[in-house]
ZANU-498756 format. One record per residue (C-alpha): residue number from 1; residue in one letter; x, y, z. Coordinates in steps of 0.05 Angstrom, whole numbers. Layout:
N
{rec NUM, "a", {X, Y, Z}}
...
***
This chain:
288
{rec 1, "r", {-158, -211, -304}}
{rec 2, "l", {-225, -213, -267}}
{rec 3, "l", {-237, -287, -256}}
{rec 4, "s", {-305, -283, -222}}
{rec 5, "s", {-352, -232, -194}}
{rec 6, "f", {-416, -244, -156}}
{rec 7, "q", {-464, -194, -124}}
{rec 8, "a", {-526, -205, -84}}
{rec 9, "k", {-568, -156, -44}}
{rec 10, "l", {-523, -162, 18}}
{rec 11, "l", {-463, -202, -8}}
{rec 12, "s", {-408, -191, -60}}
{rec 13, "l", {-350, -235, -81}}
{rec 14, "e", {-293, -219, -128}}
{rec 15, "l", {-233, -259, -153}}
{rec 16, "r", {-176, -229, -194}}
{rec 17, "r", {-113, -258, -225}}
{rec 18, "h", {-55, -221, -258}}
{rec 19, "t", {4, -254, -293}}
{rec 20, "t", {66, -219, -320}}
{rec 21, "w", {120, -250, -363}}
{rec 22, "e", {186, -212, -367}}
{rec 23, "t", {245, -225, -412}}
{rec 24, "f", {313, -190, -418}}
{rec 25, "a", {345, -177, -486}}
{rec 26, "k", {418, -186, -462}}
{rec 27, "n", {409, -229, -399}}
{rec 28, "h", {362, -287, -416}}
{rec 29, "k", {376, -321, -349}}
{rec 30, "f", {336, -265, -315}}
{rec 31, "t", {272, -283, -353}}
{rec 32, "n", {216, -294, -303}}
{rec 33, "t", {141, -299, -292}}
{rec 34, "s", {104, -262, -237}}
{rec 35, "e", {34, -274, -212}}
{rec 36, "d", {-16, -244, -163}}
{rec 37, "l", {-84, -269, -141}}
{rec 38, "s", {-135, -232, -99}}
{rec 39, "a", {-201, -251, -68}}
{rec 40, "n", {-250, -205, -33}}
{rec 41, "i", {-315, -219, 3}}
{rec 42, "s", {-361, -164, 30}}
{rec 43, "r", {-424, -177, 70}}
{rec 44, "e", {-476, -131, 99}}
{rec 45, "l", {-496, -161, 166}}
{rec 46, "s", {-549, -108, 178}}
{rec 47, "k", {-566, -37, 159}}
{rec 48, "f", {-510, -13, 205}}
{rec 49, "d", {-459, -70, 203}}
{rec 50, "r", {-412, -93, 148}}
{rec 51, "i", {-355, -143, 145}}
{rec 52, "n", {-301, -152, 93}}
{rec 53, "i", {-251, -209, 84}}
{rec 54, "s", {-194, -205, 33}}
{rec 55, "d", {-133, -246, 14}}
{rec 56, "i", {-78, -220, -33}}
{rec 57, "f", {-23, -266, -57}}
{rec 58, "s", {35, -242, -100}}
{rec 59, "h", {98, -273, -129}}
{rec 60, "t", {146, -227, -164}}
{rec 61, "y", {220, -216, -179}}
{rec 62, "r", {227, -142, -173}}
{rec 63, "p", {190, -82, -145}}
{rec 64, "t", {130, -57, -184}}
{rec 65, "s", {134, 14, -158}}
{rec 66, "f", {182, 66, -130}}
{rec 67, "v", {151, 56, -61}}
{rec 68, "d", {167, -19, -64}}
{rec 69, "e", {238, -4, -87}}
{rec 70, "f", {253, 47, -33}}
{rec 71, "g", {292, 15, 25}}
{rec 72, "r", {296, -52, -11}}
{rec 73, "t", {359, -95, -8}}
{rec 74, "p", {389, -93, -79}}
{rec 75, "g", {390, -152, -126}}
{rec 76, "l", {344, -193, -172}}
{rec 77, "y", {309, -245, -130}}
{rec 78, "s", {239, -271, -123}}
{rec 79, "y", {194, -263, -64}}
{rec 80, "y", {126, -287, -43}}
{rec 81, "k", {77, -245, -3}}
{rec 82, "n", {9, -264, 23}}
{rec 83, "r", {-35, -217, 63}}
{rec 84, "i", {-102, -238, 92}}
{rec 85, "g", {-145, -187, 128}}
{rec 86, "v", {-213, -179, 159}}
{rec 87, "s", {-249, -114, 177}}
{rec 88, "y", {-315, -99, 212}}
{rec 89, "n", {-351, -32, 205}}
{rec 90, "r", {-407, -7, 250}}
{rec 91, "d", {-447, 57, 238}}
{rec 92, "i", {-462, 85, 307}}
{rec 93, "t", {-499, 146, 281}}
{rec 94, "k", {-507, 179, 213}}
{rec 95, "q", {-443, 219, 226}}
{rec 96, "f", {-401, 171, 268}}
{rec 97, "g", {-375, 100, 253}}
{rec 98, "i", {-324, 51, 280}}
{rec 99, "t", {-280, 3, 241}}
{rec 100, "t", {-237, -53, 269}}
{rec 101, "r", {-184, -89, 227}}
{rec 102, "y", {-137, -148, 233}}
{rec 103, "a", {-86, -171, 181}}
{rec 104, "n", {-31, -224, 176}}
{rec 105, "e", {24, -218, 124}}
{rec 106, "i", {77, -269, 105}}
{rec 107, "n", {140, -250, 67}}
{rec 108, "n", {182, -306, 36}}
{rec 109, "v", {246, -285, 0}}
{rec 110, "s", {288, -330, -45}}
{rec 111, "t", {356, -300, -27}}
{rec 112, "s", {395, -324, 34}}
{rec 113, "n", {414, -252, 51}}
{rec 114, "i", {344, -238, 76}}
{rec 115, "r", {305, -277, 128}}
{rec 116, "d", {232, -292, 117}}
{rec 117, "s", {185, -252, 162}}
{rec 118, "y", {112, -245, 181}}
{rec 119, "v", {70, -187, 207}}
{rec 120, "n", {9, -183, 252}}
{rec 121, "d", {-29, -118, 249}}
{rec 122, "a", {-91, -96, 287}}
{rec 123, "s", {-126, -28, 290}}
{rec 124, "i", {-189, 8, 312}}
{rec 125, "e", {-212, 71, 277}}
{rec 126, "g", {-267, 122, 290}}
{rec 127, "t", {-294, 164, 233}}
{rec 128, "y", {-335, 228, 242}}
{rec 129, "f", {-368, 267, 185}}
{rec 130, "f", {-370, 340, 204}}
{rec 131, "s", {-403, 352, 136}}
{rec 132, "s", {-402, 324, 66}}
{rec 133, "n", {-337, 362, 55}}
{rec 134, "t", {-300, 348, 121}}
{rec 135, "v", {-284, 280, 151}}
{rec 136, "f", {-241, 266, 213}}
{rec 137, "l", {-210, 199, 233}}
{rec 138, "a", {-177, 177, 298}}
{rec 139, "t", {-137, 112, 297}}
{rec 140, "y", {-99, 65, 344}}
{rec 141, "e", {-56, 12, 311}}
{rec 142, "f", {-13, -46, 336}}
{rec 143, "n", {39, -76, 290}}
{rec 144, "n", {89, -133, 303}}
{rec 145, "r", {140, -158, 253}}
{rec 146, "k", {177, -223, 268}}
{rec 147, "f", {235, -251, 227}}
{rec 148, "v", {236, -327, 225}}
{rec 149, "n", {283, -357, 277}}
{rec 150, "s", {304, -287, 297}}
{rec 151, "k", {280, -222, 330}}
{rec 152, "d", {217, -181, 327}}
{rec 153, "a", {197, -108, 332}}
{rec 154, "t", {132, -77, 357}}
{rec 155, "t", {99, -10, 340}}
{rec 156, "n", {40, 23, 376}}
{rec 157, "s", {12, 82, 337}}
{rec 158, "v", {-39, 136, 352}}
{rec 159, "s", {-60, 185, 298}}
{rec 160, "g", {-111, 234, 273}}
{rec 161, "a", {-129, 246, 200}}
{rec 162, "l", {-171, 296, 162}}
{rec 163, "r", {-200, 297, 92}}
{rec 164, "q", {-224, 364, 67}}
{rec 165, "n", {-258, 376, 1}}
{rec 166, "i", {-237, 445, -23}}
{rec 167, "t", {-281, 442, -86}}
{rec 168, "k", {-320, 385, -119}}
{rec 169, "q", {-257, 359, -152}}
{rec 170, "l", {-201, 385, -107}}
{rec 171, "y", {-187, 355, -38}}
{rec 172, "f", {-130, 343, 10}}
{rec 173, "d", {-114, 289, 63}}
{rec 174, "v", {-70, 299, 124}}
{rec 175, "r", {-51, 249, 177}}
{rec 176, "a", {-4, 257, 237}}
{rec 177, "g", {11, 219, 300}}
{rec 178, "l", {61, 185, 345}}
{rec 179, "d", {95, 117, 341}}
{rec 180, "l", {118, 81, 404}}
{rec 181, "i", {169, 32, 378}}
{rec 182, "r", {207, -27, 409}}
{rec 183, "s", {261, -43, 358}}
{rec 184, "y", {295, -110, 344}}
{rec 185, "d", {352, -95, 393}}
{rec 186, "n", {300, -76, 447}}
{rec 187, "t", {316, -1, 440}}
{rec 188, "r", {253, 41, 450}}
{rec 189, "y", {236, 101, 407}}
{rec 190, "t", {181, 154, 408}}
{rec 191, "r", {176, 182, 338}}
{rec 192, "p", {125, 229, 305}}
{rec 193, "f", {100, 214, 235}}
{rec 194, "a", {62, 254, 182}}
{rec 195, "e", {29, 244, 115}}
{rec 196, "a", {-3, 294, 68}}
{rec 197, "s", {-32, 291, -2}}
{rec 198, "l", {-68, 337, -50}}
{rec 199, "t", {-112, 308, -106}}
{rec 200, "d", {-145, 346, -163}}
{rec 201, "e", {-195, 308, -206}}
{rec 202, "i", {-191, 360, -261}}
{rec 203, "d", {-245, 325, -301}}
{rec 204, "n", {-272, 255, -310}}
{rec 205, "k", {-210, 237, -351}}
{rec 206, "t", {-153, 272, -314}}
{rec 207, "v", {-127, 264, -242}}
{rec 208, "v", {-66, 298, -210}}
{rec 209, "n", {-38, 277, -143}}
{rec 210, "v", {21, 301, -99}}
{rec 211, "a", {39, 265, -34}}
{rec 212, "f", {90, 271, 23}}
{rec 213, "t", {107, 221, 78}}
{rec 214, "k", {155, 224, 138}}
{rec 215, "e", {158, 164, 185}}
{rec 216, "d", {198, 106, 216}}
{rec 217, "y", {175, 36, 201}}
{rec 218, "t", {197, -37, 198}}
{rec 219, "n", {200, -72, 130}}
{rec 220, "a", {215, -142, 104}}
{rec 221, "y", {288, -129, 84}}
{rec 222, "r", {327, -112, 147}}
{rec 223, "q", {320, -122, 222}}
{rec 224, "d", {323, -48, 234}}
{rec 225, "l", {280, 15, 233}}
{rec 226, "f", {277, 53, 167}}
{rec 227, "n", {274, 128, 182}}
{rec 228, "h", {254, 163, 118}}
{rec 229, "w", {216, 217, 81}}
{rec 230, "q", {190, 214, 10}}
{rec 231, "i", {152, 257, -39}}
{rec 232, "s", {116, 234, -102}}
{rec 233, "g", {71, 261, -156}}
{rec 234, "s", {30, 233, -213}}
{rec 235, "l", {-14, 254, -272}}
{rec 236, "t", {-63, 204, -302}}
{rec 237, "r", {-106, 217, -363}}
{rec 238, "e", {-153, 178, -407}}
{rec 239, "l", {-127, 194, -477}}
{rec 240, "l", {-178, 153, -516}}
{rec 241, "k", {-236, 107, -497}}
{rec 242, "k", {-188, 48, -488}}
{rec 243, "l", {-122, 84, -479}}
{rec 244, "r", {-96, 113, -414}}
{rec 245, "g", {-30, 148, -400}}
{rec 246, "s", {6, 168, -336}}
{rec 247, "v", {71, 200, -314}}
{rec 248, "s", {98, 198, -243}}
{rec 249, "g", {159, 221, -204}}
{rec 250, "f", {189, 200, -137}}
{rec 251, "y", {244, 223, -90}}
{rec 252, "g", {260, 192, -23}}
{rec 253, "n", {316, 196, 29}}
{rec 254, "g", {322, 146, 87}}
{rec 255, "e", {369, 114, 137}}
{rec 256, "y", {368, 48, 174}}
{rec 257, "v", {374, 72, 246}}
{rec 258, "a", {419, 19, 279}}
{rec 259, "e", {463, 3, 219}}
{rec 260, "s", {469, 75, 193}}
{rec 261, "i", {457, 51, 122}}
{rec 262, "t", {429, 107, 78}}
{rec 263, "n", {383, 99, 19}}
{rec 264, "n", {367, 152, -34}}
{rec 265, "l", {319, 139, -91}}
{rec 266, "r", {295, 184, -146}}
{rec 267, "g", {258, 163, -208}}
{rec 268, "v", {209, 180, -263}}
{rec 269, "r", {160, 134, -299}}
{rec 270, "a", {114, 138, -359}}
{rec 271, "d", {59, 87, -376}}
{rec 272, "f", {10, 76, -432}}
{rec 273, "t", {-43, 22, -424}}
{rec 274, "y", {-90, -2, -478}}
{rec 275, "d", {-151, -46, -468}}
{rec 276, "i", {-144, -98, -523}}
{rec 277, "r", {-203, -140, -497}}
{rec 278, "d", {-242, -144, -431}}
{rec 279, "n", {-189, -191, -401}}
{rec 280, "i", {-127, -170, -441}}
{rec 281, "k", {-88, -105, -434}}
{rec 282, "g", {-25, -81, -469}}
{rec 283, "r", {23, -35, -432}}
{rec 284, "l", {83, 5, -455}}
{rec 285, "s", {124, 36, -399}}
{rec 286, "y", {191, 70, -387}}
{rec 287, "s", {222, 81, -319}}
{rec 288, "y", {288, 111, -297}}
***
């Protein structure tokens, strides 16, 4: 639900809230309520400078996507996550701009099997428009995850990315780089990573996307590196003025490096969403 929205010539503010109530036919003790709340402020400081501040809070009992599920410690438990971030963008020329970002994320988990953790993340990114169809990005990123009363891990990343419009509705994104990682046991790794996606906006009602990722990263579930690859695809279509449908598929294979714990996940999902009113939506979904 959109709680509030305000726009001025140089300033915009948006607040959103989303509440989900979930019940189980045969296990009533698992009935739960999840919430998320987001706030976003954007401000144009000048013709060439912009700043954005956002805060996203969520409380949920289970993953909401295959990406969230992949690598997760099994079980039904609640967790709280809050991420606050600030970014500053400066247009140097018509073709070249620089963006700096900082974010802090807190992960609080209700099960004693997982320690709470927090993340500090900072980056600087340069964007160059070769043309209206070709954009190049170069990025340096620093990431540190610390588990409460325990160890931390640090990742320094350098990467290059390219977006290329093949036609007006078909485009692909590629990103590749190198991670310099100090893991929780002080072991140091140098690991390449790569991402690629292809998107086809077939018409104003239909979008198809296929994506692939290969990387090592730290997550909120184990004090270890998760070395994985994953591929996903989705098809979204507006069936009627107020009715949208989508189908998606996912396959991922990964391993926690130090503990040699493997994780395989494959799944399919179908969703239908209907706009009952401006602030009320009905959804029917099936996932396997």
